[in-house]
C-alpha positions as CSV (number, residue, x, y, z in Angstrom):
1,M,-6.6,-18.8,-115.8
2,G,-8.5,-22.0,-116.3
3,S,-7.3,-25.4,-117.2
4,E,-8.5,-28.3,-119.3
5,S,-9.5,-30.2,-116.2
6,E,-12.0,-27.6,-115.0
7,T,-15.6,-28.7,-115.2
8,T,-18.7,-26.9,-116.2
9,P,-21.8,-27.1,-114.0
10,A,-24.9,-28.9,-115.4
11,L,-27.5,-26.5,-116.8
12,T,-30.9,-26.1,-115.4
13,A,-33.8,-25.1,-117.7
14,A,-33.7,-21.6,-116.1
15,S,-30.0,-21.1,-116.7
16,Q,-29.9,-22.1,-120.3
17,T,-30.6,-18.6,-121.6
18,P,-27.7,-16.2,-120.8
19,P,-28.4,-12.6,-119.9
20,E,-28.0,-9.8,-122.5
21,V,-24.7,-9.4,-124.3
22,P,-22.2,-7.9,-121.9
23,A,-20.8,-4.5,-122.4
24,G,-17.4,-5.4,-121.0
25,D,-14.3,-6.7,-122.6
26,L,-13.6,-9.8,-124.8
27,N,-13.3,-12.0,-121.7
28,D,-16.8,-11.0,-120.6
29,L,-18.1,-11.7,-124.1
30,A,-16.3,-15.1,-124.1
31,A,-17.8,-16.0,-120.8
32,W,-21.3,-15.0,-122.1
33,V,-20.9,-17.0,-125.3
34,H,-19.6,-20.0,-123.4
35,H,-22.6,-19.8,-121.0
36,A,-24.9,-19.8,-124.1
37,N,-23.1,-22.9,-125.5
38,R,-22.7,-24.9,-122.3
39,Q,-24.9,-27.7,-123.7
40,W,-21.9,-28.6,-126.0
41,W,-19.7,-29.0,-122.9
42,Q,-22.0,-31.7,-121.3
43,D,-22.4,-35.4,-121.7
44,L,-25.3,-36.2,-124.0
45,E,-26.6,-39.0,-121.7
46,T,-25.9,-37.7,-118.2
47,G,-25.7,-33.9,-118.6
48,Q,-22.5,-34.0,-116.6
49,P,-19.7,-31.6,-117.6
50,I,-17.1,-32.9,-120.0
51,V,-13.6,-31.7,-121.0
52,R,-13.7,-30.8,-124.7
53,N,-11.0,-31.9,-127.1
54,K,-9.0,-28.8,-128.1
55,A,-8.0,-30.1,-131.5
56,E,-11.7,-30.9,-132.3
57,L,-12.8,-27.4,-131.4
58,L,-10.0,-25.8,-133.5
59,C,-11.1,-27.9,-136.4
60,L,-14.7,-26.7,-136.0
61,I,-13.4,-23.1,-136.0
62,H,-11.5,-23.8,-139.2
63,S,-14.7,-25.4,-140.7
64,E,-16.5,-22.0,-140.2
65,I,-13.7,-20.2,-142.0
66,S,-13.9,-22.7,-144.9
67,E,-17.7,-22.2,-145.0
68,C,-17.1,-18.4,-145.2
69,L,-14.7,-18.9,-148.1
70,E,-17.3,-21.0,-149.9
71,G,-19.9,-18.3,-149.3
72,I,-17.5,-15.7,-150.8
73,R,-16.8,-18.0,-153.8
74,R,-20.5,-18.4,-154.5
75,N,-21.5,-14.8,-153.5
76,S,-24.4,-16.4,-151.7
77,P,-26.7,-15.4,-148.9
78,D,-26.7,-17.4,-145.7
79,A,-29.1,-20.3,-145.8
80,K,-30.5,-19.7,-142.3
81,L,-30.3,-15.9,-142.2
82,P,-31.0,-15.0,-145.9
83,H,-30.9,-11.3,-145.3
84,R,-27.2,-11.8,-144.4
85,S,-24.3,-12.9,-146.6
86,A,-22.9,-16.3,-145.9
87,E,-19.6,-14.5,-145.4
88,E,-21.0,-12.5,-142.5
89,V,-22.8,-15.4,-140.8
90,E,-19.9,-17.8,-141.1
91,L,-17.4,-15.2,-139.7
92,A,-19.9,-14.8,-136.8
93,D,-20.0,-18.6,-136.4
94,A,-16.2,-18.6,-136.2
95,L,-16.2,-15.8,-133.7
96,I,-18.8,-17.6,-131.6
97,R,-16.6,-20.8,-131.6
98,I,-13.5,-18.9,-130.8
99,L,-15.1,-17.1,-127.9
100,D,-16.7,-20.3,-126.6
101,Y,-13.2,-22.0,-126.8
102,A,-11.6,-19.1,-124.9
103,G,-14.4,-19.0,-122.3
104,G,-14.4,-22.8,-121.9
105,F,-10.7,-23.0,-121.2
106,G,-10.4,-19.7,-119.3
107,L,-8.1,-17.9,-121.7
108,D,-7.4,-14.2,-121.3
109,L,-8.4,-13.4,-124.9
110,H,-8.9,-9.7,-124.1
111,G,-5.3,-9.3,-122.7
112,A,-3.8,-11.3,-125.5
113,F,-5.7,-9.4,-128.2
114,H,-4.5,-6.0,-126.9
115,E,-0.9,-7.2,-126.5
116,K,-0.8,-8.7,-130.0
117,M,-2.3,-5.6,-131.5
118,A,0.4,-3.5,-129.8
119,Y,3.1,-5.9,-130.9
120,N,1.9,-5.9,-134.5
121,R,1.9,-2.1,-134.7
122,Q,5.6,-2.0,-134.1
123,R,6.6,-4.9,-136.4
124,A,8.9,-3.8,-139.1
125,D,7.8,-6.7,-141.4
126,H,4.2,-5.2,-141.3
127,S,5.3,-1.8,-142.6
128,L,4.5,-0.8,-146.2
129,E,8.2,-0.1,-146.8
130,H,9.1,-3.6,-145.8
131,R,6.2,-5.2,-147.6
132,R,7.3,-3.5,-150.8
133,Q,10.7,-5.2,-150.7
134,T,11.3,-8.2,-152.9
135,H,10.8,-10.7,-150.2
136,G,8.4,-8.7,-148.1
137,K,5.0,-10.0,-147.1
138,K,2.6,-9.2,-149.9
139,F,-0.6,-10.3,-148.1
């Protein structure tokens, strides 16, 4: 699909708000999230498209997971959405970042997701019988 060298067109005020959440597959959702987050893929001064650093983006995904863990440890509500648990909101943040990454780099997340789920269903090391063994995966 896409490559790191692909660019993102500059946003106009009218295009900054994406349409409603798509009813399609994960790739449609990734494209929608990426559109909603395009300002993070533009130069601060010029507004021109930039190529994002993959390692930096992956670290940001990880930071959301760490914030989720901290929310669980403290059993706290989210600071910005107090009717939600921090756990829920930080997982949503991680999902947003993952979908933005996939949309920004043109990854086929939908296809990979379904293929990986099918593969995992047939893995012997994921079966209860195998997991119960002395050196089986306990979690």
